[in-house]
Structure formats: structure tokens, C-alpha cells
C-alpha positions, 0 to 999 in steps of 0.5 A: 844236549840241551839247546840255546834259549832266547827270552825277552830279558835277552832283548832289553839292550837291543835297540828297536828295529835292530837285529839279534844274531842266534845259534842255529837252534836255539829256540825262541819263548812265545814272550821274546817272540811277542817282544821282537815283534811289537819293537820290529827286532829281527832275529837271525839264525848266525851262519857262524860256528856254533859256538859264535853266537851261542854267548849272547843267548841266555841258556837254560842248561842246569836249571832244574824245575821241579815239577808235579801233579795230581790226576787232574793235571798228569796229561798236562804235566806231560806236555809241559815237562816236554817244554821244558826239556825243548827250553833247555831246563831239567825238569824232575817229576815228581809225580803223579805218573798215571791217571790213577786218582792221587791226592794233590797235596802230596805232591804239591808237598814234594814239588814244595820241598825240592824248591825251598831245599835247593834241589830245585831252581824253580817248581810247577804244580798242577791239579785240576784247579789249581787252589788246592796245590797252591794252598799245599805247597804255601805251607811249607817254609821258603815256598811262594806259590803263586796260582796263574791263570794268564800272561799278566798274572804270571808276570806279576807273580814273579815282578812283585812276589818273587813266586818260586813255585808256579800253579796251574788248574789244567781243566781251568786253561788251554794247553796252549795257555799253559805254554804261554804262562810258563814261558813268561812265568820262567824269564820273569825277573823279580823286580825287587825294590820296594817288592823286597820289602814286601817278600821279606815281610813274608818270610818274617810271617814263616819265620815268627809261625816256624817258632810259635 
């Protein structure tokens, strides 16, 4: 059974210096730990029955995340897939499944299709630099792939652009950096407001060129 996950979003209504109880076995995302430390919030494991505290903790159960990589990102994909499982998500591995050379557009299109058609909540694509995969994925209508290289770009891509696919360059960042980026990207909500108008314009561009 997937374990509960505590994200920074769950701490929004907790007062600075307060306490947040989690169920035994709850996984705390890196951003949630940082937020708790910044605001001096104590995360306490509840002693009560397992079901008593779980309602206060966001669970990622049922959220499918499509993930794919070419040979350049194969090893990083394996590690990020493990993190996704640990955090309670359901990885949908769309390849590649070995270090043998493959073409990144094929993998990027498969992940983008899964997201755009509703087979996955969000997607992750990985190649050596992350650039080619993001270009290929963004050719699929409904895909908004963002190449992110730190926590700030991950957060911005979600808050401002409602990115539904994360692109990573396996040879450009460390495994630890990729884990942090993925955690921030998954738990950051779209900001809406003025950003919604701009995302709607992106969709309108897609529609105009689809009809051309």
C-alpha cells in the first residue's frame, strides 16, 4: 500500500512554531521539511491508531505519473521512479528499459500522449540535456513541458505555466538535484489568476495551428 505523503502545501494553515501530526510511515517531501524548518514547525509522528492522523495528510495514491527517458536518462529514470513510489505516486514507465541507444522524440511523445489523453496526471521526461525531449513533447497538443534545472524553475513552471510535464537533463544535474526538483514540481499548485489567462492563450495557439 502506498504510504501517506506530507507536502509543503499541507503546512500552509499551520501557525509558525506550531506542530503537525503525521501518521506512522508518512513520507515527508524535501520542500515540506524546508518549510517546516523555516517556520519552526514541528512534525510529530502520532501515537494514535494509523487511521486517526491520515486524514490530515495529503496522499498521492491514485496519481499516475508517466515517466520516460532515452539511453542518456535511463539511470536517472530508474532512481526517480523509486522516489515516486516512495512518495506514494504510481509511476507509469514508458521506457526505455535499457542503456541501448534509442531516439528521445519517441519517448517524449509517448509520455506527452499519456498526459494529454488523461492516462497520467503528470509526466516526466529525461534525456542527456532535457532540451530535445521538451521540444518533442511540446509538439503534442495539450502538453506543456518545462525544462527545469533547479527548484526555482520547477516552482515557476507550475505556478505560472501549469506545466504538466517535467523535462530533466541527466548529464546537467545531480541525482539529488533531480530529486529536489521533482519533489517541488509535483507539490507546487498552479497559481491561476493572471497566469490562467496566459495559459489559455497558449491553448488558443494550439487550437489555431491545429485547424490550419
